[in-house]
LUMGUTI-589407 format. One record per residue (C-alpha): residue number from 0; x, y, z. Coordinates in steps of 0.05 Angstrom, whole numbers, plus 32768, in hexadecimal, padded with zeros to 4 digits. Example, Ala and Ser with C-alpha at 12.3 -4.5 7.8 and 13.67 -1.06 7.14 Angstrom:
<atom><nr>0</nr><X>80F6</X><Y>7FA6</Y><Z>809C</Z></atom>
<atom><nr>1</nr><X>8111</X><Y>7FEB</Y><Z>808F</Z></atom>
// end
This chain:
<atom><nr>0</nr><X>856C</X><Y>7B23</Y><Z>8367</Z></atom>
<atom><nr>1</nr><X>8559</X><Y>7B1A</Y><Z>831E</Z></atom>
<atom><nr>2</nr><X>8541</X><Y>7AD6</Y><Z>8306</Z></atom>
<atom><nr>3</nr><X>8518</X><Y>7AB7</Y><Z>82CD</Z></atom>
<atom><nr>4</nr><X>84CD</X><Y>7AB4</Y><Z>82D5</Z></atom>
<atom><nr>5</nr><X>84B3</X><Y>7A71</Y><Z>82EE</Z></atom>
<atom><nr>6</nr><X>8475</X><Y>7A51</Y><Z>830A</Z></atom>
<atom><nr>7</nr><X>847E</X><Y>7A74</Y><Z>834E</Z></atom>
<atom><nr>8</nr><X>8471</X><Y>7AB7</Y><Z>832C</Z></atom>
<atom><nr>9</nr><X>8431</X><Y>7AA2</Y><Z>830B</Z></atom>
<atom><nr>10</nr><X>8402</X><Y>7ABA</Y><Z>8342</Z></atom>
<atom><nr>11</nr><X>8425</X><Y>7AFE</Y><Z>8347</Z></atom>
<atom><nr>12</nr><X>8422</X><Y>7B0A</Y><Z>82FC</Z></atom>
<atom><nr>13</nr><X>83DA</X><Y>7AF4</Y><Z>82FA</Z></atom>
<atom><nr>14</nr><X>83CA</X><Y>7B25</Y><Z>8332</Z></atom>
<atom><nr>15</nr><X>83EC</X><Y>7B5E</Y><Z>830D</Z></atom>
<atom><nr>16</nr><X>83D5</X><Y>7B4B</Y><Z>82C7</Z></atom>
<atom><nr>17</nr><X>83B0</X><Y>7B8D</Y><Z>82BE</Z></atom>
<atom><nr>18</nr><X>83E4</X><Y>7BB8</Y><Z>82E2</Z></atom>
<atom><nr>19</nr><X>841E</X><Y>7BB4</Y><Z>82B2</Z></atom>
<atom><nr>20</nr><X>843A</X><Y>7BE4</Y><Z>827F</Z></atom>
<atom><nr>21</nr><X>843D</X><Y>7BCC</Y><Z>8237</Z></atom>
<atom><nr>22</nr><X>847D</X><Y>7BDF</Y><Z>8212</Z></atom>
<atom><nr>23</nr><X>846D</X><Y>7BBC</Y><Z>81D0</Z></atom>
<atom><nr>24</nr><X>8431</X><Y>7BDE</Y><Z>81B0</Z></atom>
<atom><nr>25</nr><X>8429</X><Y>7BAB</Y><Z>8178</Z></atom>
<atom><nr>26</nr><X>8427</X><Y>7B71</Y><Z>81A8</Z></atom>
<atom><nr>27</nr><X>83F8</X><Y>7B95</Y><Z>81D7</Z></atom>
<atom><nr>28</nr><X>83C6</X><Y>7BA5</Y><Z>81A0</Z></atom>
<atom><nr>29</nr><X>83C8</X><Y>7B65</Y><Z>8178</Z></atom>
<atom><nr>30</nr><X>83D7</X><Y>7B2E</Y><Z>81AA</Z></atom>
<atom><nr>31</nr><X>83C9</X><Y>7B3D</Y><Z>81F3</Z></atom>
<atom><nr>32</nr><X>839E</X><Y>7B75</Y><Z>820F</Z></atom>
<atom><nr>33</nr><X>83B0</X><Y>7B5F</Y><Z>8256</Z></atom>
<atom><nr>34</nr><X>83EE</X><Y>7B3C</Y><Z>8271</Z></atom>
<atom><nr>35</nr><X>83E8</X><Y>7AF1</Y><Z>8267</Z></atom>
<atom><nr>36</nr><X>840C</X><Y>7ACB</Y><Z>829E</Z></atom>
<atom><nr>37</nr><X>8407</X><Y>7A89</Y><Z>8278</Z></atom>
<atom><nr>38</nr><X>842E</X><Y>7AA9</Y><Z>823E</Z></atom>
<atom><nr>39</nr><X>8467</X><Y>7ABE</Y><Z>826C</Z></atom>
<atom><nr>40</nr><X>846A</X><Y>7A79</Y><Z>828B</Z></atom>
<atom><nr>41</nr><X>8469</X><Y>7A57</Y><Z>8247</Z></atom>
<atom><nr>42</nr><X>84A2</X><Y>7A84</Y><Z>822F</Z></atom>
<atom><nr>43</nr><X>84CC</X><Y>7A72</Y><Z>826C</Z></atom>
<atom><nr>44</nr><X>84C4</X><Y>7A29</Y><Z>825B</Z></atom>
<atom><nr>45</nr><X>84D5</X><Y>7A32</Y><Z>8211</Z></atom>
<atom><nr>46</nr><X>850E</X><Y>7A64</Y><Z>8207</Z></atom>
<atom><nr>47</nr><X>850E</X><Y>7A56</Y><Z>81BC</Z></atom>
<atom><nr>48</nr><X>84D1</X><Y>7A83</Y><Z>81B7</Z></atom>
<atom><nr>49</nr><X>84FF</X><Y>7ABF</Y><Z>81C1</Z></atom>
<atom><nr>50</nr><X>84D5</X><Y>7ADA</Y><Z>81FA</Z></atom>
<atom><nr>51</nr><X>84F8</X><Y>7AE3</Y><Z>823D</Z></atom>
<atom><nr>52</nr><X>84D4</X><Y>7AF5</Y><Z>827E</Z></atom>
<atom><nr>53</nr><X>84FC</X><Y>7B08</Y><Z>82BB</Z></atom>
<atom><nr>54</nr><X>84EC</X><Y>7B1A</Y><Z>8303</Z></atom>
<atom><nr>55</nr><X>8510</X><Y>7B4B</Y><Z>8331</Z></atom>
<atom><nr>56</nr><X>8506</X><Y>7B4C</Y><Z>837B</Z></atom>
<atom><nr>57</nr><X>84F3</X><Y>7B93</Y><Z>838A</Z></atom>
<atom><nr>58</nr><X>8520</X><Y>7BB6</Y><Z>83BE</Z></atom>
<atom><nr>59</nr><X>852A</X><Y>7B75</Y><Z>83E4</Z></atom>
<atom><nr>60</nr><X>84DF</X><Y>7B6A</Y><Z>83EB</Z></atom>
<atom><nr>61</nr><X>84D0</X><Y>7B26</Y><Z>83CE</Z></atom>
<atom><nr>62</nr><X>8485</X><Y>7B32</Y><Z>83D5</Z></atom>
<atom><nr>63</nr><X>8485</X><Y>7B69</Y><Z>83A0</Z></atom>
<atom><nr>64</nr><X>84AE</X><Y>7B51</Y><Z>8365</Z></atom>
<atom><nr>65</nr><X>84B3</X><Y>7B75</Y><Z>8322</Z></atom>
<atom><nr>66</nr><X>84A8</X><Y>7B4D</Y><Z>82E3</Z></atom>
<atom><nr>67</nr><X>84C3</X><Y>7B61</Y><Z>829F</Z></atom>
<atom><nr>68</nr><X>84C5</X><Y>7B41</Y><Z>825A</Z></atom>
<atom><nr>69</nr><X>84E8</X><Y>7B49</Y><Z>8218</Z></atom>
<atom><nr>70</nr><X>84E1</X><Y>7B27</Y><Z>81D4</Z></atom>
<atom><nr>71</nr><X>851A</X><Y>7B1A</Y><Z>81A3</Z></atom>
<atom><nr>72</nr><X>8516</X><Y>7AF2</Y><Z>8163</Z></atom>
<atom><nr>73</nr><X>8555</X><Y>7ACA</Y><Z>8156</Z></atom>
<atom><nr>74</nr><X>8584</X><Y>7AF0</Y><Z>8128</Z></atom>
<atom><nr>75</nr><X>855F</X><Y>7B32</Y><Z>812D</Z></atom>
<atom><nr>76</nr><X>8586</X><Y>7B72</Y><Z>813D</Z></atom>
<atom><nr>77</nr><X>854D</X><Y>7B8B</Y><Z>816A</Z></atom>
<atom><nr>78</nr><X>852E</X><Y>7B72</Y><Z>81AA</Z></atom>
<atom><nr>79</nr><X>84EF</X><Y>7B91</Y><Z>81C7</Z></atom>
<atom><nr>80</nr><X>84D9</X><Y>7B9B</Y><Z>820F</Z></atom>
<atom><nr>81</nr><X>8493</X><Y>7B7E</Y><Z>8215</Z></atom>
<atom><nr>82</nr><X>8479</X><Y>7B93</Y><Z>8259</Z></atom>
<atom><nr>83</nr><X>848B</X><Y>7BA5</Y><Z>82A1</Z></atom>
<atom><nr>84</nr><X>845C</X><Y>7B98</Y><Z>82DB</Z></atom>
<atom><nr>85</nr><X>8443</X><Y>7BB1</Y><Z>830C</Z></atom>
<atom><nr>86</nr><X>843F</X><Y>7BFA</Y><Z>82F9</Z></atom>
<atom><nr>87</nr><X>8443</X><Y>7C10</Y><Z>8342</Z></atom>
<atom><nr>88</nr><X>848A</X><Y>7BF4</Y><Z>8345</Z></atom>
<atom><nr>89</nr><X>84A4</X><Y>7C18</Y><Z>8308</Z></atom>
<atom><nr>90</nr><X>84CC</X><Y>7C4B</Y><Z>8330</Z></atom>
<atom><nr>91</nr><X>84F0</X><Y>7C18</Y><Z>835B</Z></atom>
<atom><nr>92</nr><X>8538</X><Y>7C00</Y><Z>8357</Z></atom>
<atom><nr>93</nr><X>851F</X><Y>7BBC</Y><Z>8342</Z></atom>
<atom><nr>94</nr><X>8508</X><Y>7BD6</Y><Z>82FF</Z></atom>
<atom><nr>95</nr><X>854D</X><Y>7BF3</Y><Z>82EF</Z></atom>
<atom><nr>96</nr><X>856E</X><Y>7BB1</Y><Z>8300</Z></atom>
<atom><nr>97</nr><X>853B</X><Y>7B8C</Y><Z>82D7</Z></atom>
<atom><nr>98</nr><X>8546</X><Y>7BB9</Y><Z>829A</Z></atom>
<atom><nr>99</nr><X>8591</X><Y>7BAF</Y><Z>829E</Z></atom>
<atom><nr>100</nr><X>8588</X><Y>7B64</Y><Z>82A1</Z></atom>
<atom><nr>101</nr><X>8559</X><Y>7B62</Y><Z>8266</Z></atom>
<atom><nr>102</nr><X>8589</X><Y>7B8C</Y><Z>823E</Z></atom>
<atom><nr>103</nr><X>85C0</X><Y>7B5A</Y><Z>824E</Z></atom>
<atom><nr>104</nr><X>8594</X><Y>7B20</Y><Z>8238</Z></atom>
<atom><nr>105</nr><X>8585</X><Y>7B42</Y><Z>81F6</Z></atom>
<atom><nr>106</nr><X>85CF</X><Y>7B53</Y><Z>81EA</Z></atom>
<atom><nr>107</nr><X>85E5</X><Y>7B0C</Y><Z>81F8</Z></atom>
<atom><nr>108</nr><X>85B4</X><Y>7AF4</Y><Z>81C3</Z></atom>
<atom><nr>109</nr><X>85D3</X><Y>7B22</Y><Z>8190</Z></atom>
<atom><nr>110</nr><X>85A1</X><Y>7B5C</Y><Z>8190</Z></atom>
<atom><nr>111</nr><X>85BF</X><Y>7BA1</Y><Z>8181</Z></atom>
<atom><nr>112</nr><X>8584</X><Y>7BCA</Y><Z>819A</Z></atom>
<atom><nr>113</nr><X>8550</X><Y>7BC3</Y><Z>81D1</Z></atom>
<atom><nr>114</nr><X>8510</X><Y>7BE8</Y><Z>81C0</Z></atom>
<atom><nr>115</nr><X>84D4</X><Y>7C00</Y><Z>81E8</Z></atom>
<atom><nr>116</nr><X>8495</X><Y>7C28</Y><Z>81D7</Z></atom>
<atom><nr>117</nr><X>8477</X><Y>7C51</Y><Z>820E</Z></atom>
<atom><nr>118</nr><X>8445</X><Y>7C8A</Y><Z>8218</Z></atom>
<atom><nr>119</nr><X>846C</X><Y>7CC9</Y><Z>8225</Z></atom>
<atom><nr>120</nr><X>8440</X><Y>7CD9</Y><Z>8261</Z></atom>
<atom><nr>121</nr><X>844E</X><Y>7C95</Y><Z>8281</Z></atom>
<atom><nr>122</nr><X>847E</X><Y>7C93</Y><Z>82BD</Z></atom>
<atom><nr>123</nr><X>84A4</X><Y>7C5B</Y><Z>829A</Z></atom>
<atom><nr>124</nr><X>84BB</X><Y>7C8D</Y><Z>8265</Z></atom>
<atom><nr>125</nr><X>84EA</X><Y>7CAF</Y><Z>8296</Z></atom>
<atom><nr>126</nr><X>84FF</X><Y>7C6D</Y><Z>82B4</Z></atom>
<atom><nr>127</nr><X>8515</X><Y>7C54</Y><Z>8270</Z></atom>
<atom><nr>128</nr><X>853B</X><Y>7C95</Y><Z>8263</Z></atom>
<atom><nr>129</nr><X>8561</X><Y>7C8D</Y><Z>82A4</Z></atom>
<atom><nr>130</nr><X>8573</X><Y>7C46</Y><Z>8290</Z></atom>
<atom><nr>131</nr><X>8594</X><Y>7C58</Y><Z>824E</Z></atom>
<atom><nr>132</nr><X>8559</X><Y>7C5A</Y><Z>821E</Z></atom>
<atom><nr>133</nr><X>8553</X><Y>7C93</Y><Z>81EC</Z></atom>
<atom><nr>134</nr><X>851A</X><Y>7CA9</Y><Z>81BE</Z></atom>
<atom><nr>135</nr><X>8527</X><Y>7C9B</Y><Z>8174</Z></atom>
<atom><nr>136</nr><X>84E1</X><Y>7CAA</Y><Z>8159</Z></atom>
<atom><nr>137</nr><X>849A</X><Y>7CB5</Y><Z>8171</Z></atom>
<atom><nr>138</nr><X>8457</X><Y>7C99</Y><Z>815D</Z></atom>
<atom><nr>139</nr><X>840C</X><Y>7C9B</Y><Z>8167</Z></atom>
<atom><nr>140</nr><X>83DB</X><Y>7C62</Y><Z>8163</Z></atom>
<atom><nr>141</nr><X>839A</X><Y>7C71</Y><Z>813F</Z></atom>
<atom><nr>142</nr><X>8359</X><Y>7C49</Y><Z>8143</Z></atom>
<atom><nr>143</nr><X>834B</X><Y>7C3A</Y><Z>80FA</Z></atom>
<atom><nr>144</nr><X>8300</X><Y>7C36</Y><Z>80F1</Z></atom>
<atom><nr>145</nr><X>82DD</X><Y>7C21</Y><Z>80B0</Z></atom>
<atom><nr>146</nr><X>82C6</X><Y>7C5B</Y><Z>8085</Z></atom>
<atom><nr>147</nr><X>8288</X><Y>7C57</Y><Z>8059</Z></atom>
<atom><nr>148</nr><X>82A0</X><Y>7C61</Y><Z>8012</Z></atom>
<atom><nr>149</nr><X>828E</X><Y>7C46</Y><Z>7FCD</Z></atom>
<atom><nr>150</nr><X>82D6</X><Y>7C4E</Y><Z>7FB6</Z></atom>
<atom><nr>151</nr><X>82FA</X><Y>7C0A</Y><Z>7FB7</Z></atom>
<atom><nr>152</nr><X>833C</X><Y>7C2E</Y><Z>7FC1</Z></atom>
<atom><nr>153</nr><X>837F</X><Y>7C23</Y><Z>7F9F</Z></atom>
<atom><nr>154</nr><X>839B</X><Y>7BEF</Y><Z>7FD0</Z></atom>
<atom><nr>155</nr><X>83B2</X><Y>7BA9</Y><Z>7FBD</Z></atom>
<atom><nr>156</nr><X>83D8</X><Y>7B73</Y><Z>7FE1</Z></atom>
<atom><nr>157</nr><X>8423</X><Y>7B7E</Y><Z>7FE0</Z></atom>
<atom><nr>158</nr><X>844A</X><Y>7B4D</Y><Z>7FB6</Z></atom>
<atom><nr>159</nr><X>8492</X><Y>7B39</Y><Z>7FA7</Z></atom>
<atom><nr>160</nr><X>8493</X><Y>7B69</Y><Z>7F6D</Z></atom>
<atom><nr>161</nr><X>848A</X><Y>7BA2</Y><Z>7F9E</Z></atom>
<atom><nr>162</nr><X>84C9</X><Y>7B94</Y><Z>7FC6</Z></atom>
<atom><nr>163</nr><X>84F4</X><Y>7BC6</Y><Z>7FA0</Z></atom>
<atom><nr>164</nr><X>84BE</X><Y>7BFC</Y><Z>7FA7</Z></atom>
<atom><nr>165</nr><X>84B8</X><Y>7BEE</Y><Z>7FF2</Z></atom>
<atom><nr>166</nr><X>8504</X><Y>7BF6</Y><Z>7FF8</Z></atom>
<atom><nr>167</nr><X>8502</X><Y>7C39</Y><Z>7FD5</Z></atom>
<atom><nr>168</nr><X>84C6</X><Y>7C51</Y><Z>7FFC</Z></atom>
<atom><nr>169</nr><X>84E5</X><Y>7C3D</Y><Z>803F</Z></atom>
<atom><nr>170</nr><X>8527</X><Y>7C5F</Y><Z>8031</Z></atom>
<atom><nr>171</nr><X>8505</X><Y>7C9D</Y><Z>8018</Z></atom>
<atom><nr>172</nr><X>84D7</X><Y>7CA6</Y><Z>8054</Z></atom>
<atom><nr>173</nr><X>84F7</X><Y>7C88</Y><Z>8092</Z></atom>
<atom><nr>174</nr><X>852E</X><Y>7CAF</Y><Z>80B7</Z></atom>
<atom><nr>175</nr><X>8573</X><Y>7C90</Y><Z>80B9</Z></atom>
<atom><nr>176</nr><X>8570</X><Y>7C89</Y><Z>8105</Z></atom>
<atom><nr>177</nr><X>8532</X><Y>7C5D</Y><Z>8100</Z></atom>
<atom><nr>178</nr><X>8551</X><Y>7C34</Y><Z>80C7</Z></atom>
<atom><nr>179</nr><X>858E</X><Y>7C26</Y><Z>80F2</Z></atom>
<atom><nr>180</nr><X>8563</X><Y>7C10</Y><Z>812D</Z></atom>
<atom><nr>181</nr><X>852C</X><Y>7BE4</Y><Z>810F</Z></atom>
<atom><nr>182</nr><X>852B</X><Y>7BAE</Y><Z>80DA</Z></atom>
<atom><nr>183</nr><X>850C</X><Y>7BC6</Y><Z>8099</Z></atom>
<atom><nr>184</nr><X>84C4</X><Y>7BB2</Y><Z>8087</Z></atom>
<atom><nr>185</nr><X>84D7</X><Y>7B84</Y><Z>804E</Z></atom>
<atom><nr>186</nr><X>84F3</X><Y>7B51</Y><Z>807F</Z></atom>
<atom><nr>187</nr><X>84AB</X><Y>7B3C</Y><Z>808A</Z></atom>
<atom><nr>188</nr><X>8485</X><Y>7B5E</Y><Z>8052</Z></atom>
<atom><nr>189</nr><X>843B</X><Y>7B56</Y><Z>805D</Z></atom>
<atom><nr>190</nr><X>8406</X><Y>7B8A</Y><Z>804F</Z></atom>
<atom><nr>191</nr><X>83EA</X><Y>7BB8</Y><Z>8019</Z></atom>
<atom><nr>192</nr><X>840A</X><Y>7BE0</Y><Z>7FE2</Z></atom>
<atom><nr>193</nr><X>83F4</X><Y>7C19</Y><Z>7FB5</Z></atom>
<atom><nr>194</nr><X>8412</X><Y>7C2D</Y><Z>7F72</Z></atom>
<atom><nr>195</nr><X>840A</X><Y>7C6E</Y><Z>7F4B</Z></atom>
<atom><nr>196</nr><X>8424</X><Y>7C74</Y><Z>7F04</Z></atom>
<atom><nr>197</nr><X>844D</X><Y>7C35</Y><Z>7F0D</Z></atom>
<atom><nr>198</nr><X>846F</X><Y>7C4D</Y><Z>7F4D</Z></atom>
<atom><nr>199</nr><X>8461</X><Y>7C31</Y><Z>7F93</Z></atom>
<atom><nr>200</nr><X>8449</X><Y>7C6C</Y><Z>7FBD</Z></atom>
<atom><nr>201</nr><X>842E</X><Y>7C48</Y><Z>7FFA</Z></atom>
<atom><nr>202</nr><X>8439</X><Y>7C09</Y><Z>8022</Z></atom>
<atom><nr>203</nr><X>8415</X><Y>7BF5</Y><Z>8062</Z></atom>
<atom><nr>204</nr><X>8434</X><Y>7BBF</Y><Z>808C</Z></atom>
<atom><nr>205</nr><X>8400</X><Y>7B93</Y><Z>80B0</Z></atom>
<atom><nr>206</nr><X>840B</X><Y>7B6E</Y><Z>80F1</Z></atom>
<atom><nr>207</nr><X>83D2</X><Y>7B3D</Y><Z>8102</Z></atom>
<atom><nr>208</nr><X>83C0</X><Y>7B21</Y><Z>8146</Z></atom>
<atom><nr>209</nr><X>8383</X><Y>7B01</Y><Z>8167</Z></atom>
<atom><nr>210</nr><X>836F</X><Y>7B43</Y><Z>8189</Z></atom>
<atom><nr>211</nr><X>837F</X><Y>7B76</Y><Z>8153</Z></atom>
<atom><nr>212</nr><X>83A3</X><Y>7B8C</Y><Z>8114</Z></atom>
<atom><nr>213</nr><X>83DA</X><Y>7BC1</Y><Z>8114</Z></atom>
<atom><nr>214</nr><X>83E8</X><Y>7BE6</Y><Z>80D3</Z></atom>
<atom><nr>215</nr><X>8426</X><Y>7C11</Y><Z>80C8</Z></atom>
<atom><nr>216</nr><X>8425</X><Y>7C3F</Y><Z>808B</Z></atom>
<atom><nr>217</nr><X>845D</X><Y>7C55</Y><Z>805E</Z></atom>
<atom><nr>218</nr><X>843D</X><Y>7C89</Y><Z>8031</Z></atom>
<atom><nr>219</nr><X>8465</X><Y>7CB5</Y><Z>8001</Z></atom>
<atom><nr>220</nr><X>845B</X><Y>7CFF</Y><Z>800C</Z></atom>
<atom><nr>221</nr><X>8455</X><Y>7D09</Y><Z>7FC1</Z></atom>
<atom><nr>222</nr><X>8413</X><Y>7CE5</Y><Z>7FBB</Z></atom>
<atom><nr>223</nr><X>83D5</X><Y>7D0F</Y><Z>7FAE</Z></atom>
<atom><nr>224</nr><X>83A6</X><Y>7CD9</Y><Z>7FC9</Z></atom>
<atom><nr>225</nr><X>83B8</X><Y>7CD2</Y><Z>8013</Z></atom>
<atom><nr>226</nr><X>8370</X><Y>7CDF</Y><Z>8028</Z></atom>
<atom><nr>227</nr><X>8357</X><Y>7CA8</Y><Z>7FFA</Z></atom>
<atom><nr>228</nr><X>838C</X><Y>7C77</Y><Z>8012</Z></atom>
<atom><nr>229</nr><X>8378</X><Y>7C81</Y><Z>805B</Z></atom>
<atom><nr>230</nr><X>832E</X><Y>7C81</Y><Z>804D</Z></atom>
<atom><nr>231</nr><X>8330</X><Y>7C3E</Y><Z>8029</Z></atom>
<atom><nr>232</nr><X>8365</X><Y>7C1C</Y><Z>8052</Z></atom>
<atom><nr>233</nr><X>8338</X><Y>7BF9</Y><Z>8084</Z></atom>
<atom><nr>234</nr><X>830D</X><Y>7BDB</Y><Z>804D</Z></atom>
<atom><nr>235</nr><X>834B</X><Y>7BC2</Y><Z>8028</Z></atom>
<atom><nr>236</nr><X>8369</X><Y>7B9B</Y><Z>8063</Z></atom>
<atom><nr>237</nr><X>835A</X><Y>7B51</Y><Z>805B</Z></atom>
<atom><nr>238</nr><X>8342</X><Y>7B21</Y><Z>8091</Z></atom>
<atom><nr>239</nr><X>832E</X><Y>7B55</Y><Z>80C5</Z></atom>
<atom><nr>240</nr><X>82F8</X><Y>7B28</Y><Z>80E2</Z></atom>
<atom><nr>241</nr><X>82DC</X><Y>7B5D</Y><Z>8111</Z></atom>
<atom><nr>242</nr><X>8320</X><Y>7B6B</Y><Z>8131</Z></atom>
<atom><nr>243</nr><X>8332</X><Y>7BB4</Y><Z>813F</Z></atom>
<atom><nr>244</nr><X>8364</X><Y>7BD4</Y><Z>8110</Z></atom>
<atom><nr>245</nr><X>8399</X><Y>7C05</Y><Z>8128</Z></atom>
<atom><nr>246</nr><X>83C6</X><Y>7C34</Y><Z>8100</Z></atom>
<atom><nr>247</nr><X>840C</X><Y>7C42</Y><Z>811A</Z></atom>
<atom><nr>248</nr><X>8422</X><Y>7C86</Y><Z>80FF</Z></atom>
<atom><nr>249</nr><X>846B</X><Y>7C96</Y><Z>810C</Z></atom>
<atom><nr>250</nr><X>8485</X><Y>7CDE</Y><Z>8111</Z></atom>
<atom><nr>251</nr><X>84A1</X><Y>7CDC</Y><Z>80CA</Z></atom>
<atom><nr>252</nr><X>845A</X><Y>7CCE</Y><Z>80B1</Z></atom>
<atom><nr>253</nr><X>8439</X><Y>7D03</Y><Z>80DC</Z></atom>
<atom><nr>254</nr><X>8423</X><Y>7D28</Y><Z>809D</Z></atom>
<atom><nr>255</nr><X>83EA</X><Y>7CF5</Y><Z>8099</Z></atom>
<atom><nr>256</nr><X>83CC</X><Y>7D10</Y><Z>80DA</Z></atom>
<atom><nr>257</nr><X>839E</X><Y>7D45</Y><Z>80BB</Z></atom>
<atom><nr>258</nr><X>837F</X><Y>7D10</Y><Z>808E</Z></atom>
<atom><nr>259</nr><X>8374</X><Y>7CE2</Y><Z>80C9</Z></atom>
<atom><nr>260</nr><X>8354</X><Y>7D1B</Y><Z>80F1</Z></atom>
<atom><nr>261</nr><X>8327</X><Y>7D2B</Y><Z>80B6</Z></atom>
<atom><nr>262</nr><X>8310</X><Y>7CE2</Y><Z>80B5</Z></atom>
<atom><nr>263</nr><X>8302</X><Y>7CE9</Y><Z>8100</Z></atom>
<atom><nr>264</nr><X>832F</X><Y>7CB0</Y><Z>8115</Z></atom>
<atom><nr>265</nr><X>8342</X><Y>7CB0</Y><Z>815E</Z></atom>
<atom><nr>266</nr><X>838B</X><Y>7CB0</Y><Z>8174</Z></atom>
<atom><nr>267</nr><X>83AD</X><Y>7C9A</Y><Z>81B4</Z></atom>
<atom><nr>268</nr><X>83E3</X><Y>7CC1</Y><Z>81DA</Z></atom>
<atom><nr>269</nr><X>8426</X><Y>7CCE</Y><Z>81BA</Z></atom>
<atom><nr>270</nr><X>8458</X><Y>7C96</Y><Z>81C6</Z></atom>
<atom><nr>271</nr><X>84A3</X><Y>7C9A</Y><Z>81C9</Z></atom>
<atom><nr>272</nr><X>84C6</X><Y>7C61</Y><Z>81A4</Z></atom>
<atom><nr>273</nr><X>8506</X><Y>7C57</Y><Z>81CB</Z></atom>
<atom><nr>274</nr><X>8547</X><Y>7C2F</Y><Z>81C2</Z></atom>
<atom><nr>275</nr><X>8580</X><Y>7C19</Y><Z>81EE</Z></atom>
<atom><nr>276</nr><X>85BE</X><Y>7C0A</Y><Z>81C5</Z></atom>
<atom><nr>277</nr><X>85DE</X><Y>7BC8</Y><Z>81D7</Z></atom>
<atom><nr>278</nr><X>8617</X><Y>7BCF</Y><Z>81A5</Z></atom>
<atom><nr>279</nr><X>8649</X><Y>7C07</Y><Z>81A0</Z></atom>
<atom><nr>280</nr><X>8666</X><Y>7C08</Y><Z>8159</Z></atom>
<atom><nr>281</nr><X>86AF</X><Y>7C1F</Y><Z>8158</Z></atom>
<atom><nr>282</nr><X>86DD</X><Y>7C28</Y><Z>811D</Z></atom>
<atom><nr>283</nr><X>8728</X><Y>7C25</Y><Z>811D</Z></atom>
<atom><nr>284</nr><X>875B</X><Y>7C38</Y><Z>80E9</Z></atom>
<atom><nr>285</nr><X>8788</X><Y>7C00</Y><Z>80CF</Z></atom>
<atom><nr>286</nr><X>87C9</X><Y>7C15</Y><Z>80AB</Z></atom>
<atom><nr>287</nr><X>87D1</X><Y>7BFB</Y><Z>8063</Z></atom>
<atom><nr>288</nr><X>880F</X><Y>7BF0</Y><Z>8039</Z></atom>
<atom><nr>289</nr><X>8826</X><Y>7C22</Y><Z>8005</Z></atom>
<atom><nr>290</nr><X>8810</X><Y>7C13</Y><Z>7FBF</Z></atom>
<atom><nr>291</nr><X>8840</X><Y>7BFC</Y><Z>7F88</Z></atom>
<atom><nr>292</nr><X>884E</X><Y>7C43</Y><Z>7F72</Z></atom>
<atom><nr>293</nr><X>886C</X><Y>7C53</Y><Z>7FB5</Z></atom>
<atom><nr>294</nr><X>883C</X><Y>7C8D</Y><Z>7FBF</Z></atom>
<atom><nr>295</nr><X>881E</X><Y>7C99</Y><Z>8003</Z></atom>
<atom><nr>296</nr><X>87D8</X><Y>7CA3</Y><Z>7FE8</Z></atom>
<atom><nr>297</nr><X>87BB</X><Y>7C63</Y><Z>8003</Z></atom>
<atom><nr>298</nr><X>8782</X><Y>7C6E</Y><Z>8034</Z></atom>
<atom><nr>299</nr><X>877C</X><Y>7C49</Y><Z>8075</Z></atom>
<atom><nr>300</nr><X>8746</X><Y>7C15</Y><Z>8076</Z></atom>
<atom><nr>301</nr><X>870E</X><Y>7C10</Y><Z>80A8</Z></atom>
<atom><nr>302</nr><X>870F</X><Y>7BCD</Y><Z>80CA</Z></atom>
<atom><nr>303</nr><X>86CD</X><Y>7BA8</Y><Z>80D4</Z></atom>
<atom><nr>304</nr><X>86AF</X><Y>7BAD</Y><Z>8118</Z></atom>
<atom><nr>305</nr><X>869D</X><Y>7B6F</Y><Z>8140</Z></atom>
<atom><nr>306</nr><X>867A</X><Y>7B6F</Y><Z>8182</Z></atom>
<atom><nr>307</nr><X>867A</X><Y>7B49</Y><Z>81C3</Z></atom>
<atom><nr>308</nr><X>864F</X><Y>7B4D</Y><Z>8201</Z></atom>
<atom><nr>309</nr><X>866D</X><Y>7B6B</Y><Z>8240</Z></atom>
<atom><nr>310</nr><X>8652</X><Y>7B71</Y><Z>8286</Z></atom>
<atom><nr>311</nr><X>864A</X><Y>7BBD</Y><Z>8282</Z></atom>
<atom><nr>312</nr><X>860A</X><Y>7BB4</Y><Z>8259</Z></atom>
<atom><nr>313</nr><X>8629</X><Y>7BC6</Y><Z>8216</Z></atom>
<atom><nr>314</nr><X>864F</X><Y>7BA2</Y><Z>81DF</Z></atom>
<atom><nr>315</nr><X>8692</X><Y>7BBA</Y><Z>81C9</Z></atom>
<atom><nr>316</nr><X>86BF</X><Y>7BA8</Y><Z>818E</Z></atom>
<atom><nr>317</nr><X>86EE</X><Y>7B6F</Y><Z>8197</Z></atom>
<atom><nr>318</nr><X>8738</X><Y>7B82</Y><Z>8199</Z></atom>
// end
């Protein structure tokens, strides 16, 4: 049985608060370093938050339920798995049922993709693969420590005038598969920018939380100052207030790794960034009339695709 999280599950989640697997790296680093039962309970009482926590009875044993959570902002094309707990139950049938249910919840809310971030060495990696998730990129999280330098660096706060440059930088650097899966960074543009000769060559998106700050860089490969950009980044980030700063380096920015190694920053294990498609786009040919000249050179048009939710876990075009 799968049901929403409620007050009956509070003791179990509290007991397993340090035994779960985080699947949203940004949330884990900036918001909660351990599972917070009160947050799951609050979300269950206020669905408008876009956070949904569900419980699956594990193999008929009501004493060992599996708890999972997803977050989805209204109108967004992506939903994200937040956590699954406890880790010891990750290989059980209850987890597969729970993942299917969470995918259905996300699809019914209009999400096209359900995302998860997981260490490749974690057992949940194979579990997600067996449940329809596929890797679309990889990343490492680096611990960004302050570096002693007298150079103030070229960073400045990103502004509205940088939006065009961020668009160009994003489309130049980010693979098409990632662009199709995640919203672009200008939907919530907040961070630092660097310009060389009037051209934007770097943008770092910043996500703030009470327990940390996560920075994601978009640095053009044509810049000659990547080492300077990384060396002065920590000092340029505003309002740190003693919080740790982490740098999320995606595989398409892996060329920055030698500079990070030289600065002796420490990195975590490689993570797979995975997606389960909730929408299957299909195109169909629609016949068109001949033009006024009577020639058969008119091309068939592609009809727009609409989607509806079905019980098989995918959306399909309406007929």
